[in-house]
C-alpha positions as CSV (number, residue, x, y, z in Angstrom):
1,M,131.2,102.1,86.7
2,S,130.8,103.8,90.1
3,K,129.5,102.4,93.3
4,P,125.7,102.5,93.7
5,A,125.8,104.9,96.6
6,S,128.0,107.4,94.8
7,K,125.3,109.1,92.8
8,R,121.7,109.3,92.2
9,I,120.4,106.5,89.9
10,D,118.0,108.4,87.6
11,S,117.0,105.2,85.7
12,I,115.4,103.9,88.9
13,Q,113.0,106.9,88.8
14,A,112.0,105.6,85.3
15,I,110.9,102.3,86.9
16,R,109.0,104.2,89.6
17,F,107.3,106.2,86.9
18,L,106.3,103.1,84.8
19,A,105.2,101.2,87.9
20,A,103.0,104.0,89.1
21,L,101.6,104.6,85.6
22,F,100.6,101.0,85.0
23,V,99.1,100.6,88.5
24,S,96.9,103.6,87.7
25,L,95.7,102.0,84.4
26,F,94.4,99.0,86.4
27,H,92.2,101.5,88.3
28,F,90.2,102.4,85.2
29,G,87.2,100.2,85.3
30,Y,87.1,99.5,81.6
31,I,90.8,98.6,81.4
32,S,91.4,96.4,84.4
33,P,89.1,93.4,83.4
34,I,90.9,93.2,80.0
35,I,94.4,93.0,81.7
36,T,93.7,91.2,84.9
37,G,94.1,87.4,84.7
38,N,95.4,87.6,81.1
39,T,99.0,88.5,81.6
40,I,101.8,88.0,84.1
41,F,102.2,91.8,84.1
42,D,99.3,92.3,86.5
43,V,98.9,95.0,89.1
44,K,100.9,93.0,91.7
45,F,103.9,92.9,89.4
46,F,104.1,96.7,89.3
47,V,103.4,97.1,93.0
48,N,106.1,94.6,93.7
49,L,108.5,96.6,91.7
50,F,108.1,99.4,94.3
51,F,109.0,96.9,97.0
52,C,112.0,95.7,95.2
53,I,113.2,99.3,94.6
54,S,112.7,100.0,98.3
55,G,114.8,97.1,99.3
56,F,117.6,98.3,97.0
57,F,117.5,101.9,98.2
58,V,117.2,101.1,101.9
59,M,120.5,99.2,101.5
60,M,122.1,101.9,99.4
61,S,121.1,104.7,101.8
62,T,122.4,102.9,104.9
63,E,125.9,101.9,103.7
64,K,127.4,104.4,106.1
65,I,126.8,103.3,109.7
66,E,126.0,106.8,110.9
67,K,122.8,106.7,108.7
68,R,121.5,104.0,111.2
69,K,120.5,106.5,113.9
70,L,117.9,108.5,112.0
71,F,116.8,105.7,109.6
72,L,113.3,105.2,110.8
73,T,112.7,108.9,111.3
74,R,113.8,109.7,107.8
75,R,111.7,106.9,106.4
76,F,108.6,108.1,108.3
77,I,109.2,111.7,107.2
78,R,109.4,110.4,103.6
79,L,106.3,108.1,103.8
80,M,103.8,109.5,106.3
81,P,102.9,113.2,105.8
82,L,101.0,112.8,102.5
83,Y,99.4,109.5,103.7
84,W,98.2,111.1,106.9
85,A,96.9,114.2,105.0
86,L,94.9,112.0,102.6
87,T,93.7,109.8,105.5
88,F,92.1,112.8,107.3
89,V,90.7,114.2,104.0
90,T,89.2,110.8,103.2
91,F,87.8,110.3,106.7
92,F,86.0,113.6,106.8
93,G,85.0,113.3,103.1
94,A,83.4,109.9,103.8
95,H,81.2,111.4,106.6
96,I,80.0,114.1,104.1
97,L,79.6,111.7,101.2
98,P,79.3,108.1,102.5
99,E,79.3,106.8,98.9
100,L,82.9,108.0,98.6
101,L,84.3,104.8,100.3
102,G,81.2,102.6,100.4
103,Y,81.2,102.9,104.2
104,V,81.6,105.5,106.9
105,P,84.8,105.0,109.0
106,D,84.8,105.5,112.7
107,P,87.4,107.2,114.9
108,E,89.0,103.9,115.9
109,Q,89.5,103.1,112.2
110,L,91.0,106.5,111.7
111,L,93.6,105.9,114.4
112,K,94.4,102.4,113.0
113,S,94.8,103.9,109.6
114,L,97.2,106.6,110.9
115,F,99.3,104.0,112.7
116,C,99.3,101.3,110.0
117,I,97.2,98.8,112.1
118,P,95.2,96.6,109.7
119,F,91.4,96.3,110.0
120,S,88.5,94.9,108.0
121,R,86.2,97.4,106.4
122,G,83.6,97.8,103.7
123,A,84.5,98.9,100.2
124,L,82.9,100.0,97.0
125,K,83.9,96.9,95.1
126,A,83.8,94.3,97.9
127,E,81.8,93.4,100.9
128,S,84.8,93.4,103.1
129,T,88.6,94.0,102.7
130,I,91.6,94.6,104.9
131,R,92.5,98.1,103.9
132,P,93.2,101.4,105.7
133,I,90.9,104.4,105.0
134,V,93.2,105.4,102.1
135,G,92.8,102.2,100.2
136,L,96.1,102.2,98.4
137,G,97.8,102.8,101.7
138,H,98.0,99.1,102.2
139,T,101.3,99.1,100.2
140,L,102.6,101.9,102.4
141,Q,101.8,99.7,105.5
142,M,104.1,97.1,104.1
143,E,106.8,99.7,103.4
144,V,106.5,100.8,107.1
145,A,106.6,97.2,108.3
146,F,109.8,96.5,106.2
147,S,111.4,99.7,107.5
148,I,110.8,98.6,111.1
149,V,112.2,95.2,110.4
150,F,115.3,96.7,108.7
151,A,115.8,99.1,111.6
152,I,115.8,96.2,114.0
153,A,118.3,94.4,111.8
154,M,120.6,97.4,111.8
155,R,120.2,97.6,115.6
156,I,121.4,94.0,115.9
157,S,124.3,94.5,113.4
158,H,124.8,97.1,110.8
159,K,127.4,95.0,108.9
160,Y,124.9,92.0,108.6
161,R,121.8,94.1,108.3
162,A,120.9,92.6,104.9
163,V,121.2,89.0,106.1
164,I,119.2,89.7,109.2
165,A,116.5,91.7,107.5
166,A,116.2,89.2,104.6
167,S,116.0,86.3,107.1
168,F,113.1,87.9,108.9
169,A,111.4,88.6,105.6
170,I,111.8,85.1,104.3
171,V,110.5,83.6,107.6
172,F,107.5,86.0,107.4
173,A,106.9,84.9,103.8
174,I,107.0,81.2,104.6
175,L,104.7,81.6,107.6
176,G,102.3,83.6,105.4
177,R,102.4,81.1,102.6
178,L,101.7,78.1,105.0
179,I,99.2,79.5,107.5
180,D,95.9,81.2,106.8
181,F,95.9,83.5,109.9
182,E,92.5,84.6,111.3
183,N,93.9,87.5,113.3
184,V,93.6,90.6,111.1
185,F,97.0,91.9,111.9
186,L,98.8,88.6,111.2
187,R,96.5,87.9,108.2
188,F,97.4,91.2,106.6
189,Y,101.2,91.3,107.2
190,L,101.8,87.6,106.7
191,Y,99.1,85.8,104.8
192,V,97.8,88.5,102.4
193,N,101.2,90.0,101.7
194,W,103.5,87.0,102.1
195,S,105.1,87.6,98.7
196,S,105.7,91.3,99.3
197,W,108.4,90.3,101.9
198,L,110.3,88.4,99.2
199,F,110.4,91.4,96.8
200,F,112.1,93.5,99.5
201,V,114.6,90.7,99.7
202,V,115.0,90.8,95.9
203,G,115.8,94.5,96.2
204,I,118.5,93.7,98.7
205,I,120.0,91.1,96.4
206,C,119.9,93.6,93.5
207,F,122.0,96.0,95.7
208,Y,124.7,93.4,96.2
209,I,124.8,92.4,92.5
210,V,125.1,96.0,91.4
211,K,127.7,96.7,94.1
212,E,129.8,93.7,92.9
213,L,129.5,94.9,89.3
214,S,130.6,98.4,90.5
215,K,134.0,97.1,91.5
216,K,135.2,97.1,88.0
217,E,134.1,98.1,84.5
218,F,131.8,95.5,83.1
219,S,132.2,94.6,79.4
220,D,129.9,95.3,76.6
221,I,129.6,91.5,76.1
222,F,128.3,91.0,79.7
223,F,125.9,93.9,79.3
224,A,124.6,92.4,76.0
225,I,124.2,89.0,77.6
226,W,122.3,90.4,80.6
227,S,120.1,92.5,78.4
228,V,119.2,89.5,76.2
229,S,118.5,87.4,79.3
230,T,116.3,90.2,80.7
231,V,114.2,90.3,77.5
232,I,113.8,86.5,77.6
233,I,112.9,86.4,81.3
234,L,110.4,89.2,80.8
235,G,108.9,87.7,77.7
236,V,108.8,83.9,78.0
237,P,106.4,83.8,81.1
238,Q,103.7,85.4,79.0
239,F,103.8,82.4,76.6
240,L,103.6,80.1,79.6
241,W,100.9,82.1,81.3
242,N,98.3,79.4,81.4
243,T,100.7,76.9,83.0
244,I,101.9,79.5,85.5
245,K,98.3,80.2,86.5
246,I,97.5,76.5,86.9
247,Y,100.4,75.9,89.3
248,D,100.1,79.3,91.0
249,L,103.7,80.3,90.2
250,S,103.2,83.9,89.2
251,Q,104.7,85.4,92.4
252,Y,107.8,83.3,92.0
253,V,108.2,84.0,88.4
254,Q,107.7,87.8,89.1
255,I,110.6,87.6,91.6
256,L,113.0,86.6,88.8
257,M,111.5,89.1,86.4
258,C,111.9,92.0,88.9
259,L,115.5,90.9,89.7
260,F,116.6,91.0,86.1
261,F,114.6,94.0,85.1
262,V,115.8,96.3,88.0
263,I,119.4,95.3,87.5
264,E,119.1,95.8,83.7
265,V,117.8,99.4,84.2
266,I,120.6,100.2,86.6
267,L,123.2,98.8,84.2
268,I,121.7,100.9,81.4
269,D,122.2,104.0,83.6
270,R,125.8,102.9,84.4
271,K,126.5,102.5,80.7
272,G,125.9,106.2,80.3
273,F,122.4,106.2,78.9
274,R,120.6,109.1,80.4
275,T,117.0,109.0,81.6
276,P,114.9,112.0,80.2
277,K,114.5,114.7,82.8
278,L,110.7,114.7,82.5
279,I,110.6,110.9,83.3
280,T,113.0,111.5,86.3
281,K,110.8,114.3,87.6
282,L,107.6,112.2,87.3
283,G,109.5,109.3,89.0
284,D,110.2,111.7,91.9
285,A,106.5,112.3,92.2
286,S,105.5,108.6,91.8
287,F,104.7,108.1,95.4
288,S,102.4,111.1,95.4
289,Y,100.9,109.9,92.1
290,Y,100.3,106.4,93.5
291,L,98.3,107.7,96.5
292,I,96.5,110.5,94.8
293,H,95.6,109.2,91.3
294,Y,92.8,106.9,92.5
295,Y,90.8,109.9,93.8
296,I,91.0,111.7,90.5
297,V,90.3,108.5,88.5
298,S,87.2,107.7,90.6
299,V,85.8,111.2,90.3
300,A,86.4,111.2,86.5
301,E,84.8,107.8,86.0
302,R,81.8,108.8,88.0
303,F,81.1,112.1,86.4
304,L,82.5,111.6,82.9
305,K,81.3,108.0,82.5
306,I,84.6,106.5,81.4
307,N,83.3,103.0,81.2
308,S,84.2,101.5,77.8
309,F,86.8,101.5,75.1
310,S,86.1,104.4,72.7
311,P,88.1,107.2,71.2
312,R,86.4,109.6,73.6
313,N,87.3,107.5,76.7
314,I,90.8,106.9,75.6
315,I,91.4,110.7,75.2
316,L,89.7,111.3,78.6
317,T,91.9,108.6,80.2
318,V,95.0,110.3,78.9
319,V,93.7,113.7,80.2
320,V,92.9,112.2,83.6
321,I,96.4,110.7,83.8
322,I,98.1,114.0,82.9
323,I,96.0,115.8,85.5
324,S,96.9,113.2,88.1
325,W,100.6,113.7,87.4
326,I,100.3,117.4,87.6
327,V,98.6,117.2,91.0
328,A,101.0,114.6,92.1
329,Y,104.0,116.7,91.2
330,V,102.7,119.7,93.1
331,S,102.1,117.4,96.0
332,W,105.6,116.0,95.8
333,Y,107.1,119.5,95.6
334,I,105.2,120.9,98.6
335,I,105.0,117.9,100.9
336,E,107.8,115.4,100.0
337,N,110.4,117.9,98.8
338,K,109.9,121.2,100.7
339,F,108.1,120.1,103.9
340,A,109.9,116.7,104.3
341,G,113.2,118.4,103.5
342,W,112.6,121.1,106.1
343,L,111.5,118.5,108.7
344,T,114.6,116.3,108.0
345,K,116.9,119.3,108.5
346,K,115.2,120.1,111.8
347,V,115.6,116.5,113.0
348,N,119.2,116.4,111.9
349,K,119.9,119.6,113.8
350,I,118.3,118.2,117.0
351,A,120.2,114.9,116.6
352,K,123.5,116.8,116.4
353,A,122.7,119.1,119.4
């Protein structure tokens, strides 16, 4: 079993694919009410999987100290171009069709959205919400926040970057859990998203567990025990769902579920099981899919009246999902792959000059 930084982990792309796919299912109006509140596998679980994976890959990609210099630049090149493009498109689209967002954003809100500064705004399904102009961009804002915290941690000590970043994240989570902040900035990054910080920490822990396992070949018995444990940890909470809801324990239970699930998937990869290339490619495009699919789903629901369970609507849902992945893959290839790759090379060249 090789070290986690030694090669691409294709199985992680399968997690990204599944997480993005299930998040998109929650955005179909006739599916969401059936799932939400009835299972621990809610939309938060799949969003938190993204945060967990981010924590893992941030650790893996910065093992070499020289990666510290351009860390934030590379992260912003990875995250921001598509988000900025969609922000401008949505901003001007909302001025042409106000019903697109449920409100008309002003220039100040445009700037805040571009620079990940939270603000309260109107929405189609709520009177007020703390979201950027691109609604799903709220998760990207947390990615940016964690990246900044991690960059600060590396600045303090590359060797102890994990401990420092995790300490910051845990403090933020505790503050957010204990204090209902009124300030919009603090309310968003601490109170509303307190648990998100913990899932970044889970990703960091996953990295160290996998790295430790990489030092020697793990046995089939260990793999079998971990696999059985993962199945149990993923399955049992559903049978205890009512108790978990009563005591508001879902976020804590999901932490354990994410930890075992992510490591299990990586162990499967290290055991030689290969992820299908199609799933890997779709996983590559998962970020684009996550940001783009809601627009396609919203248009489809409005004009095709996908509002109830029926053979027709199930077929249309599948078609909408397929179209969303096609658009997302084109977006990934042009923006995340070609443009971001070109920009990264330019930045690297300037840094070496």
